[in-house]
C-alpha positions as CSV (number, residue, x, y, z in Angstrom):
1,M,-25.9,-16.9,-22.2
2,T,-25.3,-14.5,-19.3
3,R,-22.7,-15.4,-16.8
4,S,-23.3,-15.1,-13.0
5,F,-21.0,-14.7,-10.1
6,D,-21.6,-14.2,-6.4
7,Y,-18.7,-11.8,-6.1
8,V,-16.9,-9.6,-8.7
9,V,-13.7,-7.8,-7.8
10,I,-12.9,-4.8,-10.0
11,G,-9.2,-4.2,-10.0
12,G,-6.1,-6.5,-10.3
13,G,-3.6,-4.8,-8.0
14,V,-2.6,-6.2,-4.6
15,M,-5.9,-5.2,-3.0
16,G,-8.1,-6.8,-5.6
17,A,-5.9,-9.9,-5.7
18,S,-5.8,-10.3,-1.9
19,I,-9.6,-9.9,-1.7
20,L,-10.1,-12.5,-4.4
21,Y,-7.8,-15.0,-2.7
22,Q,-9.5,-14.5,0.7
23,L,-13.0,-15.0,-0.8
24,A,-11.8,-18.2,-2.6
25,N,-10.0,-19.5,0.5
26,R,-13.1,-19.1,2.6
27,G,-15.3,-20.9,0.1
28,A,-17.5,-17.8,-0.3
29,G,-19.0,-18.8,-3.6
30,S,-18.2,-18.0,-7.2
31,A,-15.8,-15.1,-7.6
32,L,-14.4,-13.3,-10.6
33,L,-11.7,-10.6,-10.8
34,L,-11.7,-8.1,-13.7
35,E,-8.6,-6.0,-14.5
36,Q,-8.6,-3.4,-17.3
37,G,-4.9,-4.1,-18.0
38,T,-2.5,-6.6,-16.6
39,L,-2.1,-7.7,-12.9
40,G,-0.4,-4.8,-11.1
41,F,-1.3,-2.4,-14.0
42,G,-1.9,0.6,-11.8
43,S,-0.2,1.6,-8.5
44,T,0.9,-1.9,-7.6
45,G,3.3,-2.2,-10.5
46,R,5.1,1.0,-9.5
47,S,5.1,0.6,-5.8
48,S,8.4,0.7,-3.9
49,G,7.5,-2.4,-2.0
50,V,8.4,-1.2,1.6
51,I,7.1,-3.4,4.4
52,R,7.2,-1.8,7.8
53,M,5.0,-1.1,10.8
54,H,5.9,2.5,11.6
55,Y,2.5,4.4,11.7
56,S,1.0,7.0,14.0
57,T,-2.6,5.5,14.0
58,E,-3.6,2.2,15.5
59,V,-5.6,1.0,12.5
60,N,-2.8,1.2,10.1
61,T,-0.3,-0.2,12.6
62,R,-2.6,-3.3,13.2
63,L,-3.2,-3.8,9.5
64,S,0.6,-3.7,8.7
65,W,1.5,-5.9,11.7
66,E,-1.1,-8.5,10.9
67,S,0.1,-8.6,7.3
68,L,3.7,-9.3,8.2
69,D,3.3,-13.1,8.8
70,T,2.0,-13.5,5.2
71,W,5.0,-11.7,3.8
72,R,7.5,-13.7,5.8
73,N,5.8,-17.0,5.2
74,W,4.4,-16.6,1.8
75,S,5.1,-20.1,0.5
76,D,3.4,-21.7,3.5
77,V,0.5,-19.2,3.8
78,I,-0.4,-18.7,0.1
79,G,1.5,-21.5,-1.6
80,H,1.8,-20.0,-5.1
81,G,4.2,-17.5,-6.6
82,D,6.9,-15.5,-4.9
83,A,6.2,-12.3,-2.9
84,G,9.9,-11.5,-2.9
85,W,10.2,-11.0,0.9
86,T,13.6,-9.6,1.8
87,L,14.5,-8.8,5.4
88,T,16.4,-5.5,5.8
89,G,15.3,-3.9,9.1
90,F,13.7,-0.5,9.2
91,M,14.9,2.7,10.9
92,A,12.8,5.8,11.5
93,F,14.3,9.1,12.4
94,S,12.5,12.0,14.2
95,S,13.8,15.5,14.5
96,P,13.6,17.1,18.0
97,E,10.3,18.9,17.5
98,Y,8.5,15.6,17.0
99,R,10.2,13.7,19.8
100,E,7.3,13.4,22.2
101,T,4.8,12.4,19.4
102,F,7.3,10.0,18.0
103,E,7.9,8.3,21.3
104,S,4.1,8.1,21.9
105,N,3.7,6.4,18.5
106,I,6.3,3.8,19.4
107,T,4.4,3.1,22.6
108,M,1.2,2.6,20.6
109,Q,3.0,0.3,18.1
110,K,4.3,-1.9,20.9
111,S,0.8,-2.2,22.3
112,C,-0.2,-3.6,18.9
113,G,2.5,-6.3,19.2
114,V,5.0,-4.7,16.9
115,N,8.7,-5.6,17.5
116,V,10.0,-2.0,17.6
117,S,12.2,-0.1,20.0
118,L,13.8,3.2,20.5
119,I,17.6,2.9,20.1
120,S,20.5,5.1,21.0
121,R,22.7,6.9,18.6
122,D,25.5,4.4,19.1
123,E,23.1,1.5,18.5
124,A,21.9,3.1,15.3
125,L,25.4,3.6,14.0
126,E,26.3,0.0,14.9
127,I,23.4,-1.2,12.7
128,A,24.1,1.4,9.9
129,P,27.7,2.6,10.1
130,S,27.3,4.7,6.9
131,F,24.6,6.8,8.5
132,V,24.9,10.2,10.2
133,V,22.8,10.4,13.3
134,G,22.5,13.6,15.3
135,D,22.8,13.6,19.1
136,D,19.3,15.3,19.4
137,E,17.5,12.8,17.0
138,T,15.2,10.0,18.2
139,V,15.6,6.8,16.3
140,A,13.2,3.8,16.2
141,Y,14.2,0.4,14.8
142,E,12.1,-2.5,13.5
143,P,14.4,-5.6,13.0
144,E,11.6,-7.6,11.3
145,S,10.8,-5.2,8.5
146,G,11.9,-5.3,4.9
147,Y,10.5,-5.2,1.4
148,G,8.8,-7.3,-1.2
149,D,7.7,-7.6,-4.8
150,P,4.2,-6.0,-5.3
151,S,3.6,-7.4,-8.8
152,G,4.7,-10.8,-7.8
153,S,2.4,-10.7,-4.8
154,A,-0.6,-9.9,-6.9
155,I,0.2,-12.7,-9.4
156,G,0.7,-15.1,-6.5
157,W,-2.6,-14.3,-4.9
158,V,-4.5,-14.6,-8.2
159,T,-2.8,-17.9,-9.0
160,A,-3.7,-19.3,-5.6
161,A,-7.3,-18.0,-5.9
162,R,-7.6,-19.7,-9.3
163,A,-6.4,-23.0,-7.8
164,L,-9.3,-22.7,-5.4
165,G,-11.8,-22.2,-8.1
166,A,-11.9,-18.4,-8.6
167,E,-11.6,-16.8,-12.0
168,A,-9.6,-13.8,-13.2
169,E,-9.8,-12.0,-16.6
170,L,-7.4,-9.4,-17.8
171,E,-7.9,-6.5,-20.3
172,K,-11.5,-6.3,-19.2
173,K,-12.8,-2.9,-18.4
174,V,-15.9,-2.5,-16.3
175,T,-18.0,0.3,-17.8
176,S,-21.0,0.3,-15.4
177,V,-22.5,-1.4,-12.4
178,N,-26.3,-1.8,-12.7
179,V,-28.2,-1.2,-9.5
180,V,-31.9,-2.1,-9.2
181,N,-33.9,-1.1,-6.1
182,D,-30.7,-0.1,-4.3
183,R,-29.2,-3.5,-4.9
184,V,-26.3,-4.5,-7.2
185,E,-27.8,-6.7,-9.9
186,S,-25.1,-6.9,-12.7
187,L,-22.2,-5.1,-14.3
188,V,-21.2,-4.4,-17.9
189,V,-17.7,-5.2,-19.1
190,D,-16.7,-4.7,-22.7
191,G,-20.4,-4.9,-23.7
192,E,-21.1,-8.1,-21.8
193,T,-23.5,-8.1,-18.9
194,I,-22.5,-10.2,-16.0
195,N,-24.9,-10.9,-13.2
196,C,-23.4,-10.6,-9.7
197,G,-24.7,-10.3,-6.2
198,N,-21.7,-8.4,-4.8
199,V,-19.1,-6.1,-6.4
200,I,-15.9,-4.8,-4.8
201,V,-14.4,-1.6,-6.2
202,A,-10.6,-1.8,-5.8
203,T,-9.7,0.4,-8.6
204,G,-7.0,2.5,-7.0
205,P,-6.4,5.9,-8.8
206,W,-9.4,5.3,-11.1
207,S,-11.7,5.1,-8.0
208,A,-12.8,8.7,-7.9
209,K,-14.0,8.7,-11.5
210,F,-15.6,5.3,-11.2
211,M,-17.5,6.1,-8.1
212,T,-18.6,9.5,-9.4
213,E,-20.0,7.8,-12.6
214,H,-22.2,5.8,-10.2
215,G,-23.5,8.8,-8.3
216,I,-21.1,8.5,-5.3
217,D,-18.8,11.5,-4.5
218,L,-15.8,10.6,-2.4
219,P,-12.8,12.9,-1.7
220,L,-10.2,10.8,-3.7
221,R,-7.3,12.2,-5.6
222,A,-4.9,10.5,-7.9
223,T,-1.4,11.9,-7.4
224,R,2.0,11.3,-8.9
225,H,5.1,10.3,-6.9
226,E,8.6,9.5,-8.0
227,V,11.3,7.1,-6.8
228,F,14.8,6.5,-8.2
229,L,17.6,3.9,-7.7
230,L,21.2,4.5,-7.1
231,K,24.1,2.1,-7.5
232,R,26.2,2.5,-4.4
233,N,29.9,1.8,-3.8
234,L,29.9,-1.4,-1.7
235,E,33.3,-0.5,-0.2
236,T,31.8,2.6,1.5
237,I,28.1,1.4,1.9
238,P,28.0,-2.4,1.8
239,F,24.5,-2.5,3.3
240,H,22.0,-0.3,5.0
241,P,18.5,-0.9,6.4
242,G,15.3,0.6,5.0
243,G,14.3,3.9,6.6
244,A,12.0,6.9,7.0
245,D,13.9,10.1,7.6
246,M,11.5,12.7,9.0
247,A,14.3,15.2,9.4
248,N,15.4,15.1,5.8
249,L,12.0,14.1,4.3
250,T,13.2,11.0,2.4
251,Y,12.4,7.3,2.6
252,F,14.8,4.6,1.3
253,R,15.6,0.9,1.2
254,P,18.2,-1.4,-0.2
255,E,17.5,-3.2,-3.5
256,A,19.3,-6.3,-4.6
257,A,23.0,-6.4,-3.8
258,D,24.2,-2.9,-4.5
259,L,21.2,-0.6,-5.1
260,T,19.4,2.0,-3.0
261,L,15.8,3.0,-3.8
262,V,14.8,6.5,-2.5
263,G,11.8,8.7,-2.6
264,N,10.0,11.6,-0.9
265,G,6.4,10.9,0.0
266,N,5.6,14.6,0.6
267,V,5.9,15.8,-3.0
268,V,2.3,15.7,-4.3
269,H,1.1,16.5,-7.8
270,D,-2.4,15.7,-9.1
271,A,-2.4,13.2,-12.0
272,D,-4.6,11.7,-14.6
273,P,-4.2,7.9,-14.2
274,D,-4.8,7.5,-17.9
275,D,-2.3,10.2,-18.9
276,Y,0.6,11.0,-16.6
277,R,4.4,11.1,-17.0
278,S,5.9,7.9,-15.6
279,G,9.5,8.8,-16.1
280,A,11.9,10.5,-13.7
281,S,12.4,14.3,-13.2
282,M,16.0,15.5,-12.9
283,D,15.1,18.4,-10.5
284,Y,13.4,15.9,-8.2
285,L,16.4,13.6,-8.5
286,S,18.8,16.4,-7.5
287,D,16.8,17.5,-4.6
288,V,16.0,14.1,-3.0
289,W,19.5,12.8,-3.7
290,S,21.0,15.7,-1.6
291,R,18.5,15.0,1.2
292,L,19.5,11.3,1.2
293,A,23.2,12.3,1.4
294,A,22.5,14.3,4.5
295,R,21.7,10.9,6.2
296,I,24.1,8.7,4.1
297,P,27.0,11.0,3.0
298,A,28.8,8.4,1.0
299,I,25.7,8.0,-1.3
300,E,26.9,11.2,-3.0
301,D,29.3,9.1,-4.9
302,A,26.7,6.6,-6.1
303,E,25.7,6.1,-9.7
304,Y,22.1,7.0,-10.9
305,T,20.6,4.0,-12.6
306,H,16.9,4.8,-13.3
307,G,13.8,6.3,-11.8
308,Y,10.0,6.2,-12.3
309,A,6.8,7.6,-11.2
310,G,3.8,5.9,-9.7
311,L,0.4,6.9,-8.4
312,Y,-1.1,7.3,-5.0
313,T,-4.9,7.4,-4.4
314,E,-5.2,10.1,-1.7
315,T,-7.8,10.8,0.9
316,P,-8.0,13.9,3.1
317,D,-6.6,12.0,6.1
318,S,-4.2,9.7,4.2
319,H,-6.2,6.6,5.3
320,P,-8.0,4.2,3.1
321,I,-11.7,3.7,2.6
322,I,-12.7,0.1,3.4
323,D,-16.4,-0.2,3.7
324,A,-19.8,-1.3,2.3
325,V,-21.1,1.5,0.1
326,D,-23.9,3.4,1.8
327,G,-27.2,3.0,0.1
328,I,-26.2,0.3,-2.4
329,Q,-26.6,-3.2,-1.0
330,G,-23.9,-5.5,-2.4
331,M,-21.4,-2.8,-3.3
332,Y,-18.1,-2.5,-1.4
333,I,-15.1,-0.2,-1.8
334,C,-11.5,-0.6,-1.0
335,T,-9.3,2.3,-2.1
336,G,-7.5,5.5,-1.0
337,F,-4.4,4.0,0.6
338,S,-2.4,7.2,0.1
339,G,0.8,5.4,-0.7
340,H,0.6,2.8,2.2
341,G,-1.4,0.0,0.5
342,Y,1.1,-2.7,-0.4
343,K,2.3,-3.6,3.1
344,L,-1.3,-3.6,4.4
345,S,-2.7,-5.7,1.6
346,P,-2.7,-9.2,3.3
347,A,-4.8,-8.0,6.2
348,V,-7.0,-5.8,4.0
349,G,-8.0,-8.9,2.0
350,T,-9.0,-10.5,5.3
351,V,-11.0,-7.6,6.7
352,M,-12.8,-7.2,3.3
353,A,-13.8,-10.8,3.3
354,E,-15.0,-10.6,6.9
355,L,-17.0,-7.5,6.0
356,M,-18.7,-9.2,3.1
357,L,-19.3,-12.6,4.6
358,E,-19.9,-11.7,8.3
359,G,-21.3,-8.2,8.0
360,A,-18.3,-6.6,9.8
361,A,-14.6,-6.9,10.1
362,T,-13.8,-9.1,13.1
363,S,-10.0,-9.4,13.1
364,I,-9.3,-5.7,13.1
365,D,-11.6,-2.8,13.9
366,I,-11.8,-0.8,10.7
367,T,-14.6,1.6,11.8
368,S,-12.3,4.5,11.4
369,L,-12.0,3.7,7.7
370,R,-15.7,3.9,6.9
371,M,-16.6,6.0,3.8
372,N,-18.9,8.4,5.6
373,R,-16.2,9.7,7.9
374,F,-15.6,12.6,5.6
375,T,-19.2,13.9,5.7
376,D,-19.3,13.2,9.4
377,N,-16.0,15.2,9.9
378,D,-14.6,12.3,11.8
379,L,-11.2,12.0,10.1
380,N,-8.2,10.0,11.2
381,T,-5.5,12.3,12.6
382,P,-2.0,11.1,12.0
383,Q,0.5,12.7,14.4
384,T,3.2,13.4,11.8
385,T,2.9,14.8,8.3
386,F,5.6,12.6,6.6
387,R,4.4,9.7,4.5
388,V,6.2,6.8,2.9
389,M,5.2,5.4,-0.5
390,V,4.8,1.7,-0.9
């Protein structure tokens, strides 16, 4: 007997999980999530979990700001699982050549409601005494930012969705979506045909291949990015906030009681999501550790614990694609977050549900994230080139 669902979400990372929950929470109809591995199998399971609002475009700023309430109040909002919310504060540093743009971005962020302010060198050193801050640097501070547990978040959303009647199946690989008369009719998973009225492609680094197999060419790249953790001396660095250092091209945050996670979002290597090296590289470790020490000198004496590599799904403008698929009624796509996805995922689930149920996102304007912006040459234009992995 063929099964039927109103909605099938392909992908069990934070995006697919958030979308499934929002559909179930709105009573949208029968919904099924299919994941080829385990929850968080792809980029989510290797995310650095940073939660901050520092962006140079309004759409990403609004998505991150609207997501913050869910992170801070997970047990009240979602009611299942533990998203691991940890408040640390977040500091962003700009070198002199980006001062004007940096200050303009802060003004934009404030207009979106973000609790952020430009702070003086003395104020920065009061918050983070172990940092070096130059007299000519511009510093922004977000006291409400922090980090969370991406895999725990995905599990929590799916658990909550199941409690509302949705279904989720793991180790189920979708091999094809059947389209009849330009309308989604069914999909095939491990040889089983499942009827469905709507399918949501949230397949992260597998998105380019999946969409190409269905006749849709999108400029998506899977790329490899590394992070590593250092055990710091608590006598010299008892605590520090998270941060994005545009002068030294690093990002970092504390982890647990005595660890520091660090990475560099600008090192880009193409990767095959089915076959890439997930371990650390010693040359990368040496380079990024020295960059971090330029901001936190005492970190030179830290102890390396471990490192790992995860995957971004890149677009030419480093912004996601959140849209109904042109020419195929009932197909939607949510991918291409370019290392920013985790912190945005609560609001992304909301706008995706609005798009499917109401015909358009109503809480946040996501017009700039439409899939045809690449052929229309209407790309988003971030004002800085530094990116932070999540």
